[in-house]
C-alpha positions as a Markdown table, in Angstrom:
| # | Residue | x | y | z |
|---|---|---|---|---|
| 1 | Ala | -39.1 | 48.6 | -43.8 |
| 2 | Ile | -36.2 | 45.9 | -45.7 |
| 3 | Ser | -33.7 | 48.7 | -45.8 |
| 4 | Phe | -34.3 | 49.2 | -42.1 |
| 5 | Val | -33.9 | 45.9 | -41.5 |
| 6 | Val | -30.6 | 45.2 | -43.6 |
| 7 | Phe | -29.2 | 48.2 | -42.0 |
| 8 | Met | -29.6 | 47.6 | -38.6 |
| 9 | Met | -27.8 | 43.6 | -39.8 |
| 10 | Val | -25.1 | 45.2 | -41.3 |
| 11 | Arg | -24.4 | 47.9 | -38.8 |
| 12 | Leu | -25.1 | 45.6 | -35.6 |
| 13 | Ala | -22.9 | 42.7 | -37.2 |
| 14 | Pro | -19.6 | 42.2 | -35.8 |
| 15 | Gly | -16.5 | 44.0 | -37.4 |
| 16 | Asp | -15.7 | 47.3 | -37.5 |
| 17 | Pro | -15.6 | 49.3 | -41.5 |
| 18 | Val | -12.9 | 51.8 | -39.9 |
| 19 | Met | -10.8 | 48.6 | -39.2 |
| 20 | Ile | -11.5 | 47.3 | -42.4 |
| 21 | Leu | -10.5 | 50.3 | -44.4 |
| 22 | Ile | -7.4 | 50.8 | -42.2 |
| 23 | Arg | -6.3 | 46.9 | -42.6 |
| 24 | Gln | -6.7 | 47.4 | -46.7 |
| 25 | Ser | -4.6 | 50.5 | -46.5 |
| 26 | Glu | -1.9 | 48.6 | -44.7 |
| 27 | Gln | -0.8 | 51.6 | -43.0 |
| 28 | Thr | -0.4 | 51.8 | -39.2 |
| 29 | Val | -2.8 | 54.4 | -38.1 |
| 30 | Gly | -3.2 | 56.0 | -34.1 |
| 31 | Thr | -6.5 | 56.2 | -32.2 |
| 32 | Glu | -6.6 | 60.0 | -33.3 |
| 33 | Glu | -6.9 | 59.1 | -36.8 |
| 34 | Ile | -9.3 | 56.2 | -36.1 |
| 35 | Glu | -11.7 | 58.7 | -34.8 |
| 36 | Lys | -11.1 | 61.0 | -37.3 |
| 37 | Leu | -11.9 | 58.7 | -39.9 |
| 38 | Arg | -15.1 | 57.3 | -37.7 |
| 39 | Gln | -16.4 | 61.0 | -37.6 |
| 40 | Glu | -15.7 | 61.7 | -41.1 |
| 41 | Leu | -17.8 | 58.4 | -41.8 |
| 42 | Gly | -20.4 | 59.5 | -39.4 |
| 43 | Leu | -20.2 | 56.6 | -37.5 |
| 44 | Asn | -20.4 | 58.2 | -34.2 |
| 45 | Asp | -23.9 | 59.5 | -35.0 |
| 46 | Pro | -26.7 | 57.2 | -33.3 |
| 47 | Leu | -27.9 | 54.0 | -35.9 |
| 48 | Leu | -31.2 | 56.2 | -36.7 |
| 49 | Val | -29.5 | 59.3 | -37.6 |
| 50 | Gln | -27.1 | 57.0 | -39.7 |
| 51 | Phe | -30.0 | 55.5 | -41.4 |
| 52 | Gly | -31.5 | 58.4 | -42.1 |
| 53 | Arg | -28.6 | 59.8 | -43.8 |
| 54 | Phe | -28.5 | 56.5 | -46.0 |
| 55 | Ile | -31.7 | 56.6 | -47.1 |
| 56 | Asn | -31.6 | 60.6 | -47.9 |
| 57 | Arg | -28.7 | 59.7 | -50.1 |
| 58 | Ala | -30.0 | 56.5 | -51.6 |
| 59 | Leu | -33.2 | 58.6 | -52.6 |
| 60 | His | -31.1 | 61.1 | -54.5 |
| 61 | Gly | -28.7 | 58.3 | -56.1 |
| 62 | Asp | -25.8 | 58.5 | -53.7 |
| 63 | Leu | -25.0 | 55.2 | -52.6 |
| 64 | Gly | -21.8 | 55.9 | -51.3 |
| 65 | Lys | -18.0 | 54.2 | -52.3 |
| 66 | Ser | -17.3 | 50.6 | -51.9 |
| 67 | Leu | -15.3 | 50.3 | -48.4 |
| 68 | Phe | -13.3 | 47.0 | -50.9 |
| 69 | Thr | -12.9 | 48.7 | -53.9 |
| 70 | Gly | -13.0 | 52.9 | -53.3 |
| 71 | Gln | -15.7 | 53.0 | -56.5 |
| 72 | Asp | -19.3 | 54.5 | -56.5 |
| 73 | Val | -21.4 | 52.2 | -55.6 |
| 74 | Phe | -24.4 | 52.9 | -58.1 |
| 75 | Ala | -21.3 | 53.3 | -61.0 |
| 76 | Thr | -20.6 | 49.9 | -60.2 |
| 77 | Ile | -24.0 | 48.4 | -60.1 |
| 78 | Val | -25.0 | 50.4 | -63.2 |
| 79 | Glu | -21.6 | 48.7 | -65.1 |
| 80 | Arg | -23.2 | 45.0 | -64.2 |
| 81 | Ile | -26.6 | 46.0 | -65.6 |
| 82 | Pro | -25.6 | 44.6 | -69.1 |
| 83 | Pro | -24.5 | 41.2 | -67.9 |
| 84 | Thr | -26.9 | 40.6 | -65.7 |
| 85 | Ile | -29.5 | 41.5 | -68.2 |
| 86 | Leu | -27.6 | 39.0 | -70.8 |
| 87 | Leu | -27.7 | 36.3 | -68.1 |
| 88 | Thr | -31.1 | 36.9 | -67.3 |
| 89 | Cys | -32.2 | 36.4 | -70.9 |
| 90 | Ser | -30.2 | 33.2 | -71.5 |
| 91 | Ala | -31.3 | 31.5 | -68.4 |
| 92 | Met | -34.7 | 32.4 | -69.5 |
| 93 | Thr | -34.2 | 30.9 | -73.1 |
| 94 | Val | -32.5 | 28.0 | -71.0 |
| 95 | Ser | -35.9 | 27.3 | -69.0 |
| 96 | Val | -38.2 | 28.1 | -71.8 |
| 97 | Leu | -36.5 | 25.4 | -74.0 |
| 98 | Ile | -36.7 | 22.8 | -71.2 |
| 99 | Ala | -40.2 | 23.8 | -70.1 |
| 100 | Ile | -42.0 | 23.9 | -73.1 |
| 101 | Pro | -41.2 | 20.8 | -74.5 |
| 102 | Val | -41.6 | 18.8 | -71.2 |
| 103 | Gly | -45.2 | 20.5 | -70.7 |
| 104 | Val | -46.2 | 19.6 | -74.2 |
| 105 | Leu | -45.1 | 16.1 | -73.7 |
| 106 | Ser | -46.6 | 15.7 | -69.9 |
| 107 | Ala | -50.0 | 17.2 | -71.5 |
| 108 | Thr | -50.4 | 15.0 | -74.4 |
| 109 | Arg | -49.3 | 12.0 | -72.1 |
| 110 | Gln | -51.0 | 12.5 | -68.8 |
| 111 | Tyr | -50.8 | 10.1 | -66.2 |
| 112 | Ser | -48.5 | 8.4 | -67.9 |
| 113 | Lys | -44.6 | 7.3 | -66.7 |
| 114 | Leu | -43.1 | 10.5 | -68.9 |
| 115 | Asp | -45.9 | 12.6 | -67.2 |
| 116 | Tyr | -44.7 | 11.7 | -64.0 |
| 117 | Ala | -40.8 | 11.7 | -64.5 |
| 118 | Ala | -41.5 | 15.5 | -66.0 |
| 119 | Leu | -43.1 | 16.6 | -62.5 |
| 120 | Ser | -40.5 | 14.7 | -60.9 |
| 121 | Gly | -37.8 | 16.5 | -62.6 |
| 122 | Ala | -39.7 | 19.8 | -62.6 |
| 123 | Leu | -39.9 | 19.5 | -58.3 |
| 124 | Ile | -36.1 | 18.4 | -58.4 |
| 125 | Gly | -35.5 | 21.4 | -60.3 |
| 126 | Val | -37.0 | 24.1 | -58.4 |
| 127 | Ser | -36.3 | 22.6 | -55.1 |
| 128 | Met | -32.5 | 21.9 | -55.8 |
| 129 | Pro | -30.3 | 24.9 | -54.6 |
| 130 | Ser | -28.9 | 26.8 | -57.4 |
| 131 | Phe | -25.6 | 27.0 | -56.0 |
| 132 | Trp | -25.1 | 23.6 | -55.4 |
| 133 | Leu | -26.5 | 22.8 | -59.3 |
| 134 | Gly | -23.7 | 25.6 | -60.3 |
| 135 | Phe | -20.9 | 23.7 | -58.2 |
| 136 | Met | -21.6 | 20.0 | -59.5 |
| 137 | Leu | -22.0 | 21.5 | -63.4 |
| 138 | Ile | -18.3 | 23.0 | -62.8 |
| 139 | Leu | -17.1 | 19.8 | -61.3 |
| 140 | Leu | -18.5 | 17.9 | -64.3 |
| 141 | Phe | -18.1 | 20.5 | -67.2 |
| 142 | Ser | -15.0 | 22.1 | -66.2 |
| 143 | Leu | -13.0 | 19.9 | -63.9 |
| 144 | Arg | -13.6 | 16.6 | -65.2 |
| 145 | Leu | -14.2 | 16.5 | -68.5 |
| 146 | Gly | -12.8 | 20.4 | -69.1 |
| 147 | Val | -14.7 | 21.2 | -71.5 |
| 148 | Leu | -16.4 | 24.7 | -70.2 |
| 149 | Pro | -14.7 | 27.4 | -68.2 |
| 150 | Ala | -15.3 | 27.1 | -64.4 |
| 151 | Ala | -15.2 | 30.8 | -63.6 |
| 152 | Gly | -14.9 | 34.6 | -65.4 |
| 153 | Met | -17.0 | 36.8 | -68.2 |
| 154 | Ala | -15.9 | 36.3 | -71.9 |
| 155 | Tyr | -16.6 | 39.5 | -74.4 |
| 156 | Leu | -17.9 | 38.8 | -78.1 |
| 157 | Asn | -14.3 | 40.5 | -79.0 |
| 158 | Glu | -12.9 | 37.5 | -77.8 |
| 159 | Gly | -15.1 | 35.2 | -80.3 |
| 160 | Ile | -18.8 | 34.1 | -80.5 |
| 161 | Gly | -17.7 | 30.7 | -79.5 |
| 162 | Thr | -15.7 | 31.5 | -76.2 |
| 163 | Phe | -18.3 | 34.2 | -75.4 |
| 164 | Leu | -20.9 | 31.1 | -75.5 |
| 165 | Lys | -18.8 | 28.9 | -73.6 |
| 166 | His | -18.5 | 31.1 | -70.7 |
| 167 | Leu | -22.4 | 31.7 | -70.5 |
| 168 | Val | -23.4 | 27.8 | -70.7 |
| 169 | Leu | -22.8 | 26.9 | -66.9 |
| 170 | Pro | -24.5 | 30.0 | -65.3 |
| 171 | Ser | -27.1 | 30.3 | -67.8 |
| 172 | Val | -28.3 | 25.7 | -67.5 |
| 173 | Thr | -27.6 | 26.7 | -64.0 |
| 174 | Leu | -30.4 | 29.7 | -63.5 |
| 175 | Gly | -32.5 | 28.1 | -66.5 |
| 176 | Val | -33.1 | 24.5 | -64.3 |
């Protein structure tokens, strides 16, 4: 059901995938070539037929090629799994390093100002949009203080210090 809703939203959104491809290639293309490309991509078929073809291919591991990079989508997803796992684990570590000590202090000093401060901090952390927190952390630690990189990803061969510096802001943003 979710696949169907997302597929329909993407297909019914303004913009034509064929025109995007043509603009990216920076070539002059006539109407015959445009129609031929639409036919090759199956965009002239009814939406339900297109959706059925998409689901059939997806179930067989074929997610198609990216309109922007031309690379296989499945390969791109697989390539990004290790950094995603690394970021997830580091964010969970930050979260646990914050939650356990604060939870223990709250439990040992129940109904104190510290307990209410911890509760308020937890509510703020859960309620705050992560994109906003990330932006604020970039403004403070990257632009204002200049101690952490604002973007990018470092690899271990660049040194453990550089690697960890690139991991701090995203981990803290997601961990909070």
